[in-house]
C-alpha positions as a printed NumPy array, in Angstrom:
array([[ -8.128, -29.738,  33.935],
       [ -8.627, -25.959,  34.093],
       [ -7.763, -25.634,  30.401],
       [-10.214, -28.419,  29.585],
       [-12.988, -26.632,  31.49 ],
       [-12.223, -23.358,  29.705],
       [-12.319, -25.085,  26.325],
       [-15.657, -26.663,  27.214],
       [-17.089, -23.298,  28.232],
       [-15.828, -21.768,  25.002],
       [-17.512, -24.487,  22.923],
       [-20.749, -24.091,  24.88 ],
       [-20.641, -20.338,  24.333],
       [-20.172, -20.786,  20.583],
       [-23.015, -23.307,  20.403],
       [-25.329, -21.033,  22.374],
       [-24.456, -18.135,  20.078],
       [-25.245, -20.21 ,  16.992],
       [-28.497, -21.418,  18.539],
       [-29.54 , -17.865,  19.432],
       [-28.755, -16.705,  15.9  ],
       [-30.77 , -19.541,  14.352],
       [-33.692, -18.864,  16.703],
       [-33.672, -15.139,  15.944],
       [-33.547, -15.638,  12.172],
       [-36.308, -18.261,  12.364],
       [-38.453, -15.791,  14.264],
       [-37.889, -13.185,  11.551],
       [-38.896, -15.694,   8.855],
       [-42.096, -16.593,  10.718],
       [-43.042, -12.918,  11.141],
       [-42.393, -12.361,   7.439],
       [-44.659, -15.182,   6.236],
       [-47.678, -12.916,   5.978],
       [-46.015,  -9.623,   5.073],
       [-43.269, -11.045,   2.844],
       [-39.803,  -9.56 ,   2.24 ],
       [-38.124, -12.218,   4.391],
       [-34.615, -11.595,   3.064],
       [-34.851,  -7.853,   3.722],
       [-36.218,  -8.413,   7.227],
       [-33.322, -10.772,   7.963],
       [-30.86 ,  -8.109,   6.771],
       [-32.377,  -5.591,   9.196],
       [-32.381,  -8.134,  12.017],
       [-28.749,  -9.121,  11.384],
       [-27.624,  -5.484,  11.314],
       [-29.416,  -4.9  ,  14.62 ],
       [-27.662,  -7.943,  16.068],
       [-24.297,  -6.74 ,  14.738],
       [-24.748,  -3.327,  16.329],
       [-25.698,  -4.904,  19.66 ],
       [-22.621,  -7.153,  19.551],
       [-20.451,  -4.108,  18.899],
       [-21.962,  -2.388,  21.944],
       [-21.429,  -5.518,  24.047],
       [-17.806,  -5.704,  22.89 ],
       [-17.161,  -2.106,  23.911],
       [-18.778,  -2.71 ,  27.295],
       [-16.688,  -5.853,  27.856],
       [-13.56 ,  -3.91 ,  26.912],
       [-14.366,  -1.205,  29.463],
       [-14.913,  -3.765,  32.219],
       [-11.664,  -5.592,  31.412],
       [ -9.472,  -2.46 ,  31.351],
       [-11.102,  -1.178,  34.534],
       [-10.165,  -4.447,  36.223],
       [ -6.581,  -4.131,  34.988],
       [ -6.408,  -0.554,  36.298],
       [ -7.722,  -1.589,  39.729],
       [ -5.18 ,  -4.391,  39.875],
       [ -2.346,  -2.01 ,  38.952],
       [ -3.391,   0.606,  41.528],
       [ -3.396,  -2.034,  44.243],
       [  0.182,  -2.969,  43.343],
       [  3.302,  -1.295,  44.714],
       [  4.916,  -0.605,  41.33 ],
       [  4.68 ,   3.125,  40.455],
       [  5.365,   2.436,  36.788],
       [  2.375,   0.106,  36.459],
       [  0.17 ,   2.368,  38.575],
       [  0.816,   5.409,  36.413],
       [  0.928,   3.774,  32.979],
       [ -2.145,   1.586,  33.464],
       [ -4.15 ,   4.514,  34.807],
       [ -3.245,   6.534,  31.703],
       [ -4.14 ,   3.541,  29.524],
       [ -7.501,   3.419,  31.278],
       [ -7.983,   7.111,  30.42 ],
       [ -7.075,   6.335,  26.813],
       [ -9.746,   3.661,  26.799],
       [-12.38 ,   6.312,  27.456],
       [-11.368,   7.954,  24.168],
       [-11.344,   4.544,  22.497],
       [-14.868,   3.872,  23.728],
       [-16.125,   7.239,  22.51 ],
       [-14.549,   6.678,  19.107],
       [-16.098,   3.236,  18.718],
       [-19.421,   4.735,  19.756],
       [-19.374,   6.855,  16.605],
       [-19.081,   3.725,  14.469],
       [-21.89 ,   2.058,  16.408],
       [-24.074,   5.113,  15.831],
       [-23.328,   5.033,  12.11 ],
       [-24.259,   1.341,  11.985],
       [-27.708,   2.365,  13.204],
       [-27.949,   4.868,  10.349],
       [-26.838,   2.186,   7.909],
       [-29.57 ,  -0.141,   9.158],
       [-32.12 ,   2.601,   8.493],
       [-31.197,   2.414,   4.809],
       [-32.76 ,  -1.033,   4.609],
       [-35.669,  -0.049,   6.819],
       [-36.411,   2.753,   4.352],
       [-36.266,   0.285,   1.462],
       [-38.645,  -2.031,   3.332],
       [-41.115,   0.833,   3.759],
       [-40.982,   1.42 ,   0.01 ],
       [-41.538,  -2.291,  -0.643],
       [-44.63 ,  -2.218,   1.562],
       [-45.995,   0.843,  -0.244],
       [-45.552,  -0.969,  -3.543],
       [-47.347,  -4.005,  -2.111],
       [-50.229,  -1.775,  -1.06 ],
       [-50.408,  -0.207,  -4.524],
       [-50.471,  -3.642,  -6.187],
       [-53.176,  -4.826,  -3.809],
       [-55.306,  -1.764,  -4.578],
       [-54.807,  -2.34 ,  -8.31 ],
       [-55.9  ,  -5.955,  -7.951],
       [-59.039,  -4.897,  -6.074],
       [-60.065,  -2.429,  -8.774],
       [-59.378,  -5.029, -11.474],
       [-61.679,  -7.455,  -9.678],
       [-64.383,  -4.802,  -9.337],
       [-64.065,  -3.936, -13.025],
       [-64.488,  -7.597, -14.029],
       [-67.475,  -7.926, -11.726],
       [-69.185,  -4.895, -13.254],
       [-68.403,  -6.071, -16.805],
       [-70.03 ,  -9.392, -16.009],
       [-73.038,  -7.606, -14.516],
       [-73.322,  -5.336, -17.562],
       [-73.309,  -8.34 , -19.909],
       [-76.582,  -9.472, -18.318],
       [-78.4  ,  -6.337, -19.578],
       [-79.583,  -5.139, -16.166],
       [-82.473,  -2.738, -15.792],
       [-80.251,  -0.015, -14.32 ],
       [-77.756,  -0.328, -17.187],
       [-76.84 ,   3.379, -17.091],
       [-75.884,   3.164, -13.423],
       [-73.815,   0.017, -13.996],
       [-72.019,   1.648, -16.925],
       [-71.206,   4.631, -14.741],
       [-69.793,   2.375, -12.05 ],
       [-67.801,   0.446, -14.643],
       [-66.311,   3.617, -16.081],
       [-65.357,   4.768, -12.604],
       [-63.749,   1.414, -11.78 ],
       [-61.828,   1.426, -15.066],
       [-60.508,   4.919, -14.421],
       [-59.422,   3.93 , -10.932],
       [-57.714,   0.806, -12.278],
       [-55.771,   2.844, -14.843],
       [-54.817,   5.268, -12.138],
       [-53.511,   2.389, -10.017],
       [-51.478,   1.087, -12.952],
       [-49.672,   4.439, -13.027],
       [-49.139,   4.264,  -9.262],
       [-47.593,   0.799,  -9.504],
       [-45.296,   1.765, -12.382],
       [-44.295,   4.914, -10.544],
       [-43.466,   3.069,  -7.324],
       [-41.67 ,   0.226,  -9.116],
       [-39.294,   2.681, -10.755],
       [-39.018,   4.759,  -7.617],
       [-38.127,   1.691,  -5.554],
       [-35.277,   0.782,  -7.897],
       [-33.849,   4.3  ,  -7.718],
       [-34.22 ,   4.475,  -3.94 ],
       [-32.459,   1.127,  -3.533],
       [-29.437,   2.267,  -5.522],
       [-29.29 ,   5.75 ,  -4.002],
       [-29.866,   4.603,  -0.415],
       [-27.381,   1.728,  -0.458],
       [-24.725,   3.863,  -2.14 ],
       [-25.258,   6.719,   0.32 ],
       [-25.283,   4.347,   3.289],
       [-22.015,   2.717,   2.229],
       [-20.383,   6.101,   1.603],
       [-21.339,   7.347,   5.069],
       [-20.281,   4.099,   6.726],
       [-16.956,   4.141,   4.887],
       [-16.36 ,   7.756,   5.866],
       [-17.035,   6.936,   9.513],
       [-14.798,   3.858,   9.405],
       [-11.978,   5.933,   7.919],
       [-12.348,   8.667,  10.553],
       [-12.619,   6.159,  13.384],
       [ -9.6  ,   4.251,  12.086],
       [ -7.554,   7.467,  12.047],
       [ -8.496,   8.221,  15.636],
       [ -7.785,   4.675,  16.768],
       [ -4.346,   4.895,  15.168],
       [ -3.527,   7.89 ,  17.382],
       [ -4.874,   6.11 ,  20.454],
       [ -2.881,   2.977,  19.625],
       [  0.287,   5.051,  19.143],
       [ -0.287,   6.749,  22.493],
       [ -0.707,   3.388,  24.232],
       [  2.534,   2.204,  22.616],
       [  4.354,   5.307,  23.878],
       [  2.94 ,   4.801,  27.379],
       [  4.083,   1.191,  27.445],
       [  7.565,   2.307,  26.388],
       [  7.803,   4.433,  29.567],
       [  7.898,   1.316,  31.747],
       [ 11.612,   0.922,  32.481],
       [ 13.418,  -2.172,  31.247],
       [ 14.552,  -4.639,  33.87 ],
       [ 15.411,  -8.302,  34.267],
       [ 15.515, -11.037,  36.86 ],
       [ 19.261, -10.563,  37.17 ],
       [ 18.887,  -6.978,  38.378],
       [ 19.402,  -6.55 ,  42.101],
       [ 17.208,  -3.46 ,  42.292],
       [ 14.285,  -2.209,  40.296],
       [ 14.877,   0.931,  38.203],
       [ 13.238,   4.127,  39.382],
       [ 10.184,   5.161,  37.381],
       [ 10.532,   8.69 ,  36.006],
       [  7.852,   8.729,  33.331],
       [  4.966,  10.347,  35.208],
       [  5.394,  13.707,  33.48 ],
       [  5.849,  12.093,  30.067],
       [  2.743,   9.944,  30.489],
       [  0.659,  13.013,  31.32 ],
       [  2.038,  14.776,  28.261],
       [  1.245,  11.798,  26.016],
       [ -2.346,  11.724,  27.257],
       [ -2.735,  15.504,  26.884],
       [ -1.273,  15.525,  23.373],
       [ -3.514,  12.655,  22.312],
       [ -6.64 ,  14.392,  23.583],
       [ -5.604,  17.605,  21.829],
       [ -4.965,  15.75 ,  18.572],
       [ -8.313,  13.975,  18.681],
       [-10.072,  17.321,  19.163],
       [ -8.576,  18.593,  15.925],
       [ -9.98 ,  15.669,  13.95 ],
       [-13.413,  16.457,  12.593],
       [-16.044,  13.892,  13.553],
       [-17.495,  11.794,  10.75 ],
       [-20.405,  13.391,   8.907],
       [-23.659,  11.735,   9.813],
       [-26.039,  11.919,   6.883],
       [-24.16 ,  14.945,   5.632],
       [-23.357,  16.19 ,   2.171],
       [-22.448,  12.737,   0.934],
       [-25.9  ,  11.335,   1.52 ],
       [-28.902,  13.027,   2.933],
       [-32.108,  11.051,   3.091],
       [-32.594,  10.233,  -0.586],
       [-35.648,  11.909,  -2.109],
       [-38.268,   9.881,  -3.86 ],
       [-37.946,   9.837,  -7.621],
       [-40.125,   8.728, -10.483],
       [-39.96 ,   8.93 , -14.235],
       [-43.749,   8.934, -14.356],
       [-45.99 ,  11.935, -13.732],
       [-49.739,  11.891, -13.991],
       [-51.919,  14.466, -15.621],
       [-54.448,  16.353, -13.611],
       [-57.183,  14.756, -15.679],
       [-58.616,  12.034, -13.454],
       [-61.223,  10.766, -15.868],
       [-58.875,   9.866, -18.72 ],
       [-55.996,   8.547, -16.638],
       [-53.487,  10.057, -19.093],
       [-49.798,   9.267, -18.381],
       [-46.836,  11.439, -19.285],
       [-43.385,   9.904, -19.331],
       [-40.568,  12.395, -18.856],
       [-37.062,  11.873, -20.186],
       [-35.544,  12.971, -16.865],
       [-36.581,  11.772, -13.392],
       [-38.952,  14.061, -11.564],
       [-39.137,  14.377,  -7.807],
       [-42.449,  13.336,  -6.366],
       [-43.82 ,  12.593,  -2.942],
       [-44.552,   8.952,  -2.403],
       [-47.669,   9.6  ,  -0.384],
       [-49.207,  11.639,  -3.194],
       [-49.589,   8.531,  -5.347],
       [-52.345,   7.328,  -3.042],
       [-54.117,  10.573,  -2.413],
       [-56.194,  10.368,  -5.599],
       [-56.815,   6.631,  -5.653],
       [-59.975,   5.501,  -3.951],
       [-60.277,   2.335,  -1.927],
       [-62.566,   0.009,  -3.9  ],
       [-64.049,  -1.211,  -0.634],
       [-65.25 ,   2.308,   0.109],
       [-67.132,   2.663,  -3.172],
       [-70.519,   1.248,  -4.173],
       [-71.34 ,  -0.391,  -0.843],
       [-74.497,  -1.711,  -2.375],
       [-72.479,  -4.024,  -4.642]])
């Protein structure tokens, strides 16, 4: 009956987890209806959920091993008291090591958040381009009616056309830049994550070896023995813990956003001339670093111009 109850609880837990996941992803989809980029928002949400589950797993591990240590200390077996207390100390190193991977997962999630920011900037540029195109068409239609203030309308039309051409350059610039940023950011994020996983795995191997050596200190015995063997491993267990701590100190921590991948700069193969009126474009053979924000600094908002229209 107890096993049946445990199985039922396990099934309920799995179902609740699936329901929570479906609810969370549905919420992300609903929030993305207006802004778009649903798939990318789900990626960010899933990575956040993964990181939280990793943190919960570490916390559950700490609670479980603390309970085991308390149980062992309340027992009258010196071998279990000493070994399990040292294992509990090892778990503190294990927790710290896993924390580095959890931290790196946060950095990896930022890769996709950065890409989402770029996507939104491109959306804004396309929206601005569409607005200037509409204004240009409106002025062309007005000019075709031979208005009295034809010179003023022509001036407005020329201005709108120049702004539209400028926006075309902005869109092309950001489209290329977005592609480069995607490749550079994802590659850099994977390299950093892989480096952290490798470093963490190396540390965990030492911790696992130390736990194995501690367990080996518990003297062998059997039900046939009339007396329990005397535990003599207290000094060895302290040495194992000390050596493990010393070894972990010699291992360099994983590089967070280090030489392998700093925040990728913005790139574009398109540079604009200083001549605003002509909207001349120059296409370079090699990518040129540019600031993303600069692409908007010279483009006017069509809603701020010609209020009288």
